[in-house]
C-alpha positions in Angstrom: 183.4 148.1 74.4 184.5 145.6 71.8 184.6 142.8 74.4 180.8 143.1 75.2 179.4 142.6 71.7 179.5 139.1 71.3 177.8 138.4 74.6 174.3 139.8 73.1 173.6 137.0 70.7 174.4 134.5 73.1 172.0 135.5 75.8 169.4 135.7 73.0 170.0 132.0 72.0 169.7 131.2 75.7 166.7 132.9 75.9 165.3 131.2 73.2 166.3 127.4 74.2 164.7 128.3 77.5 161.4 129.3 75.9 161.6 126.3 73.9 162.4 123.8 76.6 159.4 125.6 78.9 157.1 125.3 76.0 157.7 121.7 75.5 157.4 120.9 79.3 154.1 123.0 79.5 151.8 119.9 78.7 153.3 118.0 81.7 152.9 121.0 83.8 149.2 121.0 83.1 148.9 117.3 83.7 150.3 117.7 87.3 148.5 121.1 88.0 144.7 119.3 88.1 145.1 115.7 88.4 141.4 115.5 89.5 140.3 116.7 86.1 142.7 113.8 84.5 141.1 111.3 87.0 137.6 112.0 86.0 138.2 112.4 82.3 139.6 108.9 82.6 136.6 107.5 84.5 134.6 108.9 81.5 136.6 107.0 79.3 136.1 103.8 81.2 132.3 104.7 81.0 132.1 103.8 77.2 134.5 101.0 77.8 132.2 97.8 77.7 133.7 94.5 79.5 134.4 93.2 75.9 138.3 92.6 75.0 137.4 93.3 71.4 136.8 97.0 72.4 139.6 99.4 71.8 141.4 100.2 74.9 141.5 103.8 74.8 140.7 103.4 78.8 144.0 101.9 79.3 145.9 104.7 77.8 143.9 107.0 79.7 144.9 105.3 82.6 148.3 105.0 82.0 148.4 108.8 81.4 146.7 109.2 84.9 149.3 107.3 86.6 152.3 109.0 84.8 150.7 112.4 85.9 150.6 111.7 89.6 153.8 110.0 89.5 155.1 112.9 88.1 153.3 115.3 90.3 154.6 113.3 93.5 158.1 113.6 92.5 157.8 117.3 91.7 156.4 118.0 94.7 158.6 115.3 96.7 155.7 113.6 97.9 155.3 110.0 99.0 153.1 107.7 97.0 152.9 104.9 99.9 149.7 103.2 100.7 149.1 102.6 104.6 145.8 101.2 104.8 145.5 97.6 105.5 143.2 97.1 102.8 146.3 97.0 100.2 147.5 93.5 101.5 144.5 91.4 100.6 144.1 93.6 97.3 147.8 92.8 96.5 147.4 89.1 97.4 144.2 88.8 95.0 146.0 90.7 92.3 148.9 88.4 92.5 146.9 85.2 92.4 145.1 86.5 89.4 148.3 87.6 87.8 149.9 84.1 88.2 147.0 82.7 86.5 147.1 85.1 83.7 150.6 84.8 82.9 150.1 80.9 82.2 147.9 81.9 79.3 149.4 85.1 78.3 148.3 84.5 74.6 144.4 85.1 75.8 143.5 88.8 75.3 140.2 88.2 77.2 141.9 87.1 80.3 144.0 90.3 80.5 141.1 92.2 79.9 139.4 90.6 82.7 142.3 90.7 85.2 142.4 94.6 84.4 138.5 95.1 84.9 138.2 93.0 88.1 141.5 93.6 89.8 144.3 95.8 88.5 142.1 98.8 87.5 140.3 99.1 90.8 143.6 98.7 92.8 145.3 101.5 90.5 142.2 103.8 91.3 142.2 103.1 94.9 145.6 104.2 95.0 145.5 107.0 93.1 142.3 108.5 94.4 143.9 108.7 97.9 146.7 111.0 96.2 144.2 113.0 93.8 141.4 113.8 95.9 142.8 115.7 99.1 141.1 118.9 99.0 137.4 120.2 98.7 137.7 121.3 95.2 138.8 118.0 93.9 136.0 116.2 95.6 133.4 118.5 94.4 134.6 117.7 90.7 134.2 114.0 91.5 130.7 114.7 92.9 129.7 116.8 90.0 130.8 114.1 87.6 129.0 111.5 89.4 125.6 113.5 89.1 126.2 114.1 85.5 126.8 110.3 84.8 123.5 109.6 86.7 121.5 112.0 84.8 123.1 110.6 81.6 122.3 106.9 82.4 118.8 107.4 84.0 118.1 109.6 80.6 119.3 106.6 78.4 117.2 104.1 80.6 114.0 106.1 80.2 114.5 106.7 76.6 115.0 102.8 76.3 111.8 102.0 78.2 109.6 104.7 76.1 110.9 103.4 72.8 112.8 106.6 71.9 116.1 104.6 70.5 116.9 107.2 68.1 117.8 109.5 70.7 120.2 107.1 72.5 123.9 107.5 72.1 126.2 106.0 71.5 124.6 104.0 68.9 126.3 100.8 69.6 124.2 100.4 72.7 121.5 99.5 70.6 123.7 96.6 68.7 122.1 93.1 69.6 125.5 91.5 68.4 127.4 93.0 71.1 127.2 92.1 74.7 124.2 90.9 76.3 120.6 92.0 77.5 120.0 93.8 74.3 116.2 94.0 75.2 116.7 95.8 78.5 118.3 99.2 79.6 122.1 98.4 79.5 123.6 102.0 78.7 127.0 101.8 77.5 128.1 98.9 79.7 126.0 96.3 77.3 125.1 94.7 80.6 121.8 95.4 82.2 123.2 94.5 85.7 126.4 96.9 85.3 124.0 99.8 84.3 121.6 99.1 87.4 124.5 98.6 90.1 125.8 102.0 88.7 122.5 103.6 88.5 122.2 102.6 92.2 125.6 103.6 93.5 125.3 106.9 91.8 121.8 107.4 93.2 123.4 106.8 96.9 125.8 109.8 95.9 122.8 111.7 94.7 121.0 111.2 98.3 124.2 112.4 99.7 124.6 115.3 97.7 120.8 116.3 98.2 121.3 115.9 102.1 123.8 118.6 102.0 122.0 120.8 99.8 124.4 120.4 96.8 121.6 118.9 95.0 118.5 120.8 95.2 115.3 122.6 93.5 114.2 121.3 90.0 117.5 119.1 89.2 116.7 117.3 92.4 113.2 116.5 91.7 113.7 115.2 88.0 116.8 113.0 89.3 114.9 111.5 92.1 112.0 110.8 90.0 114.0 109.2 86.9 116.3 107.2 89.2 113.7 104.6 90.2 112.2 104.5 86.5 115.7 104.0 85.3 116.2 101.2 87.7 112.8 99.5 87.0 114.0 99.9 83.0 116.9 97.7 83.4 114.6 94.5 84.0 117.2 93.0 86.4 115.9 91.1 89.6 119.3 91.4 91.5 119.2 95.2 90.7 115.6 95.6 91.9 116.4 94.0 95.2 119.4 95.7 96.1 117.9 99.3 95.0 115.0 98.3 97.3 117.0 97.2 100.0 119.1 100.2 99.9 116.4 102.6 99.8 114.4 100.7 102.5 117.4 100.9 104.9 118.2 104.6 104.5 114.5 105.1 105.0 114.4 103.3 108.4 118.0 103.8 109.6 119.3 107.0 108.3 119.7 109.9 110.9 119.2 112.7 108.1 115.5 113.8 107.7 116.3 115.1 104.1 117.5 111.8 103.1 114.6 109.7 104.7 112.3 112.1 102.8 114.2 111.6 99.5 114.1 107.9 100.2 110.5 108.0 100.6 109.7 110.1 97.4 112.1 107.1 95.6 109.6 104.7 96.7 106.6 106.5 95.7 108.0 107.0 92.3 109.1 103.6 91.9 105.5 102.3 93.0 103.8 104.9 90.6 106.1 104.0 87.8 105.7 100.0 88.2 102.0 100.8 88.4 102.3 102.4 84.7 104.1 99.5 83.4 101.4 97.1 84.6 98.9 99.1 83.0 100.5 99.6 79.7 99.7 96.3 77.8 103.3 96.0 76.2 105.4 96.7 79.4 103.3 94.6 81.3 103.4 91.6 79.3 107.3 92.1 79.0 107.6 92.4 82.9 105.6 89.4 83.5 107.4 87.4 81.3 110.7 89.0 83.1 109.2 87.8 86.4 108.0 84.3 85.2 111.0 83.5 83.3 112.7 80.3 85.0 115.5 79.2 82.4 118.0 81.5 83.9 117.5 80.1 87.3 117.6 76.4 86.1 120.7 77.5 84.5 122.3 78.9 87.4 121.3 76.4 89.7 123.1 73.7 87.4 126.2 76.0 87.5 126.3 76.1 91.2 126.2 72.8 91.6 128.8 71.9 89.6 130.9 74.6 90.9 130.2 73.4 94.4 131.6 69.8 93.3 134.8 71.6 91.7 135.7 73.2 94.9 135.1 70.1 97.1 137.6 68.4 94.7 140.4 71.3 95.3 139.1 73.3 98.0 142.8 75.0 98.8 144.3 76.5 95.7 141.4 76.0 93.2 141.5 75.2 89.4 143.1 78.3 88.3 141.2 80.1 85.3 141.8 78.1 82.3 141.3 74.6 84.1 138.4 75.8 85.6 136.5 77.1 82.3 137.3 73.8 80.8 136.1 71.5 83.8 133.0 73.5 84.2 132.1 73.0 80.5 132.6 69.1 80.6 130.4 69.0 84.1 127.2 70.8 82.3 125.5 68.6 79.6 121.9 70.0 79.9 122.6 73.2 78.5 124.9 73.9 75.3 126.7 77.2 74.9 130.4 78.4 74.0 131.4 79.4 77.8 129.8 78.9 81.2 130.0 81.4 84.0 129.1 81.1 87.6 126.9 84.1 87.9 128.3 84.5 91.3 131.3 86.4 92.3 132.0 84.3 95.4 131.6 80.9 93.8 133.9 81.9 91.1 136.8 83.0 93.4 136.2 79.8 95.5 136.4 77.5 92.7 139.2 79.4 90.5 141.6 80.3 93.7 139.9 77.9 96.4 139.7 79.0 100.0 142.8 80.9 100.0 141.2 83.4 97.5 138.2 83.7 99.2 139.9 84.4 102.4 141.7 87.4 100.7 138.5 88.6 99.2 136.9 88.5 102.7 139.5 90.2 104.1 139.3 92.9 101.5 135.6 93.2 102.2 136.0 93.6 106.0 138.7 96.4 105.5 136.3 98.3 103.2 133.6 98.1 105.9 136.4 99.6 108.4 136.6 102.5 106.1 133.3 103.9 107.4 134.5 104.3 110.8 136.5 107.5 111.9 137.1 109.4 115.3 134.1 111.5 116.2 136.7 114.4 117.0 136.8 115.3 113.3 132.8 115.3 112.8 132.3 119.0 113.2 135.1 120.0 111.2 134.0 117.9 108.2 130.4 118.4 108.4 128.5 119.2 105.3 131.6 118.3 103.2 131.4 115.2 100.6 133.0 112.8 102.9 131.4 113.8 106.2 130.1 111.7 109.2 127.1 111.2 107.4 128.5 110.0 104.2 130.5 107.5 106.1 127.3 106.0 107.8 126.0 105.6 104.3 129.2 103.6 103.1 128.0 100.5 104.5 125.0 100.9 102.0 127.3 101.1 99.2 129.4 98.1 100.1 125.7 96.2 100.4 124.5 97.1 97.0 127.8 96.1 95.5 128.3 92.6 97.5 124.1 91.6 97.1 124.7 91.8 93.1 128.0 90.1 93.7 125.8 87.2 94.7 124.0 87.0 91.3 126.8 88.0 89.0 130.4 88.0 88.5 131.5 91.6 89.2 134.0 92.2 86.2 132.4 95.5 85.5 135.6 98.0 85.2 133.4 101.2 85.6 131.5 100.0 88.6 134.7 98.4 90.4 136.8 101.5 89.5 134.0 103.6 91.1 133.6 101.9 94.5 137.4 101.7 95.0 138.0 105.3 94.2 135.4 106.1 97.1 137.2 103.8 99.3 140.6 105.5 98.4 139.4 108.8 99.3 138.1 107.5 102.5 141.2 105.6 103.1 143.2 108.8 102.6 141.0 111.0 104.8 141.7 108.3 107.7 145.4 108.7 106.8 145.3 112.4 107.2 143.6 111.9 110.3 145.9 109.7 111.7 148.7 111.7 110.8 147.0 115.0 112.6 146.6 112.8 115.9 150.3 111.9 115.4 151.4 115.4 115.0 149.3 116.7 117.9 150.8 113.9 120.2 154.7 114.7 119.0 
């Protein structure tokens, strides 16, 4: 019996050590259990990160934590993190082109910030979304997050339009020294175009939710009423054009009667809001000045002409980011400002990376459109889910909104890019699961 006495304290210390180790690893376990919650939390942080390198990079920490959690989960479950869809190749090519130019001027924080916003963050979210949103619950969380953000941005825009600026949060939105478009409803992005494109994309998600019955009743009425007013408050012609085009396209070509009814309500609400703006004297004067404003058009035409001449001089590999900005500034003498921007995504890619960059971008866009297709054999099984056949029929409209606005601005908006490529990652993962299912049946 005496030989059994020393064993008791050893067992006790082992239990204490095991509990301590388990307690230390409990946070890591929490990260891997629900990665979709961490994903939408990271997107929420990005929502309040304007495209300005002087802002703190909390979004980068959130993205790094998300990537680590997904990697840890894959290791624990012994899952593969590969990407099989063809879209990865043009995205990797564009990322490599941009990274090569950025390394040459690594001392510039703004250049690295643009690299992350335009290419790195969207590519990372596209890859991660394919491994995070695999079930109905995670997709439902992302849809809920999208609807909440749409409510928030619509409310901010309407508050700005009616002059209730004391209710706008966060307060940095009203700081005219930050960003641009301080006289418009620009939201936390500090740019009216980014706010308008986000409202448009989220509005399409809301229409899809309304079609499936996820969004209904009074919340649906309020949201569909507020959306066109919020778009109008951005006072951005490219946003107005893309919004009107997307709504008219769905009104005439959607196979869902609920979507067509909702689009008709959006058009009526938009026309009523426009009429109210015309009747109110202050808003009428502001709207008229915006429509008659010709200075930006002349400026953009001068930039376009200079950019085209630069492309003709170096058509294949382009000028690179640093040389492009210096050369562009030297070619424009009628306008005086610190930096010049092309205000056109495709022209900037053409001048900066030449035909090689434009080819890769076009390849990526084609692959994005191809994500809208899938075998009909799965249509019944996926009926009335977030990524069902009706959503895929709306997917070209998401891309059209993005591409149309890209013709008037450079799409360096992190949240906009991240949101669109997150949806693309979900569709790519769904295609991969279908292909694997077909292969399993064939074997």
